[in-house]
N, C-alpha and C positions, 0 to 999 in steps of 0.2 A: 504494500500500500504506500503510495507516494506521501512524503512528508509535506504538510501544508505550511507554507511560510506566509504570514500575513502582516508582519511588522517591519517597518523601516526606521532606522535611527539616522537622523541627519544633523550633524554638528554645524551650527551656524553662528557660533559665538565669536568668531575671529574678528579682528579690528579692521581688516581690509585696507591696510596702510599703503598698499601699492596703488590704490586709486584715490588717495587724498589729492585735493580737498573734497572730491565728490562724495567720499564716504565719511566725511566729518559729521554729517547730520543724518545720513541714511545708511543702512546696511548694504554691503557690497552685493548681497544676495537679492536685493531689491532693485539692482541696476536693470533697466529695461532692455530687452532684446526685441526690437520693434515695439510690440504693445503688451508684452508679458514680462514680468520680472524673472530673473534667472532661476530663483527658487521654484517657481511654478513649473518650469520645464522639467526640473528634477523630480518634483512630486508627481507630475503627470506620467513620466516614464515609469515610475514605480507602480502607479495605479493601473496602467495598461497591463501590468504583469499580475494583477490580482491583489496587490498590497492594499490593505484597507486601514491599517493603523499607522499613522505617521507620527513619530516622536521627534520633535525638533528640540535640540539642545541649544538654548539661547543664552545671550549675555545681556548686560544692562542697557545696551543701545539698540536692541533688536525688537522693540515693541511693534514697529511697523510691519514686521513679518506676521506677527499674531493678528494684527488688524487686517492684513490682506486676506487671510483665510477665514476671517470672521464675517458675520453679517454687518452691513452698513445700512441701517434702517433709514437714515436721512437721505442718503444717496438713492436708495431704492424708491423712496417716496418721490423724490424730485424727478427721477426717470419715468415713474408711473404717471406723474402729473403732466409731463411733456410727451406722453404716449410713445416713448422710446422703448418699445417692447423688446427688441432684440438685445439692446444693451442691458435692459433690466434682467432678462434671463441669463445673460452672460455673467453679470455681477452676482446674481443669486447662485449660479452653478458653482462658483469658486468655493463657497463655504460647504458645499455638499460633495466635494471631491473625495473626502476621506474623513476618518475620525482623527482629529488632531489633538495631540497632547504636547504641552510645553514644559520643559524642565530647565531651570536656570543653572548654568555652570557658575559657581561662586567666584572663581578666579581663572584667568587665562593660563591654564597649566598644561596645554597641549591637547591634540585630538584624542589621544587615548583617555585622558582624564575626562574629556567631554563625553565620550562614549560610555564611560563608567557611570555617569549620572543616570543612564537609562536602566541600570541594573534592577531596581525595584519593579520595573514594568515588564521584565522578560522572565518567562518561566524557566525553571532549572534545566530542563532538557530541550529547550526551544532553540531553533535557529532563526536568525533574523538578518535583514539586509542593512548594510551601512553604506550611506551615500554622502560623499563630501559635497559641500555647497558651491563648488566652482565649475565642475565639469557638466556640460550639457551635450546631448547627442542628437543626431538626426539619423535615424535608421528605419528600415522597413519594419523591423520587429524590435520592440522595446529591448534595450540592452539588459535591463533587469530580467525580462522574460527569457532572454538567451541564457543568462546565468542560471536561472532557476531550472531551465531545461537540462543544463549541464549537471547541476546539483542532483537531480533525480537519478542520474546514471552514475554519478561519482560523489558519494557522500563524503563530505569534508568541507574545508574552507574553499571557497571559490573566489579568486581574485581576478578582476578585469585588468587586462594588460594591453598595451599597444606598442608596436615597434617604433622606436624613435632613432634619430640619427645618433651615431656614437658620440658626437661632440656635445650632445644634450643630456646624456645619461646622468650628469651631476646635478640635474634639476629634479630627479625623481627617485623613488624607491625602485630598485631593479631586482628582478628575480633571476635565479639560476636553477637549472634542473635538466630534466630530459623530456623529450617530446613523447607524449602518450598516443596522441592521434592528431589529425589536422586541427590546428587552432588550440589544442589542449596540451598542457605541460604539467608534469609532476615536479613540484617545487622542492628543492633541497637547500636553497640559499636565498636569503633576503638581505639586501644591502641598501642602506639609506644614502642617497646622493653620492655614489662612488665617483672617483676620478675615472675618466675614460679608460685609462690603462688598467684599472683594477676591476672594472665592471664585469660581472659574470655573463652578461648578455646585453642586448639592447632592448629587452622587453620591460617596459616601464609600467609601474602600477599607476592606475588612473582614477583612483578615488571611488571605486565601487567594489563591495565585498559581500559575500554571504559567510556568516560566522556562527559558531555555536555559543550558547550561553557561558560555556566554560572559558571563553575569552576574557571574561571579567576577572577571574582569579589570576589569569596570566598578566593582565594589565596591572593588577594590584601588586604583583611581584616584580614588575619591570623596574629597572633602575632608571631614574630620571636622567635626562641628558644634561649636558654641562650648563644649559640655560634653565634648568629646573623643570623642563616640560616632560610629560609622560606621553609616549607615542604609541599608536596602534601597532606599528610595525614591530616594536619591541615585544609586545604581547604575542604577536603572531610568531616571532622567533622562538619564544618560550613554548608556545603550542607545538611548533614544529619539532623542538627538542624532545617533546613528550611523545613523539611518533604519531601525532595526529596528522592525517593526510591533508595536504594543501595542494590545490590545483590552480594553475593560472590559465585563464581563457582569453584568447585574442578575439575580442568581440567584433561583430560586423556592424559597420556604420561609421559615421563621421563624428569626431569629437572636437569640442572647442573648450579650451581652458579659459573661462571668463575671468579668472583671477589675473590674467596677463593682458595688458592693454592692447597689444596687437591682435591677440586671439579673440579678445572681446569684440574688437571692431570687425574682424572677419565673421564672427557669429552674427552680428547685426546685418551685414551685407548678405550673408548666406540665407538667413531666414527672411530677410526683406525681399530677396529675389523669389521667394516662394509664397509671399503674402499676397492674397488676391487684391487688396486695396492699393498696394504700392509697387508691386513687382514690375509692371510695365514702365511706370515713370522712373523707377530706380534703374532699370536696365537701360533705358534711353539716356539717362544722366551719365551713367558709367561709360557708355559707348562713346560719349562726346568728350570725355576727359582726355587731355593730351599729356600722357604719362611718359 
């Protein structure tokens, strides 16, 4: 009988310093890609895979994320008064996307520490999805669904990975191991931001995971980094040392790291060229640019 995974933990407590001053008063996850914030793309990818419980790990400057997924009765009233039915239904649908729970991370102590805040909401033998708040995808099949399909055949941790140029491996967690089948690897090494000459491969971890509840005890036993942060990758290394199976899956689809300025701009153009309201005008504008 297949294991049903219904929960996703999304850490969104980071400060977004790479986008200052834009993120001084708004979370980086609320940066718009055409007409939807980054966080909504991530949530929708999970929902397409059957995830129904979204646990957002927030910080003190993230109230607008909670407001976005909540009802806005004044806005709904104004739209109804102006007979803007399509926009009214669009706004109402956002709060009905999933069951949302918000947990405050009391201090910025790393992504592992953020994930640890979800421990009381996860059952002892439960598996859940972890999605970081920067990576958005465009794929025919939800990337989370692709990972769940892999999980049903390969019980263990599933890490989404993508091939990157060898000169960029020092920006990512990098996996090492052996290929099990096309797009799937058995992981025996995890290295955080290695130098190109020391990287075990060019397969980069891209912020999407399926993990068991036992990851919490591994994170709790992880040694904080020199800057005092507790990282998920260190918990995964402990889990791997305990012989728990870890697989890396090369997902199908296009990824944008919206935490990077250039990648963010690429995402706006990419999704803009697919948006029914602006695609023709944007394509015409781009074609006239003298680059």
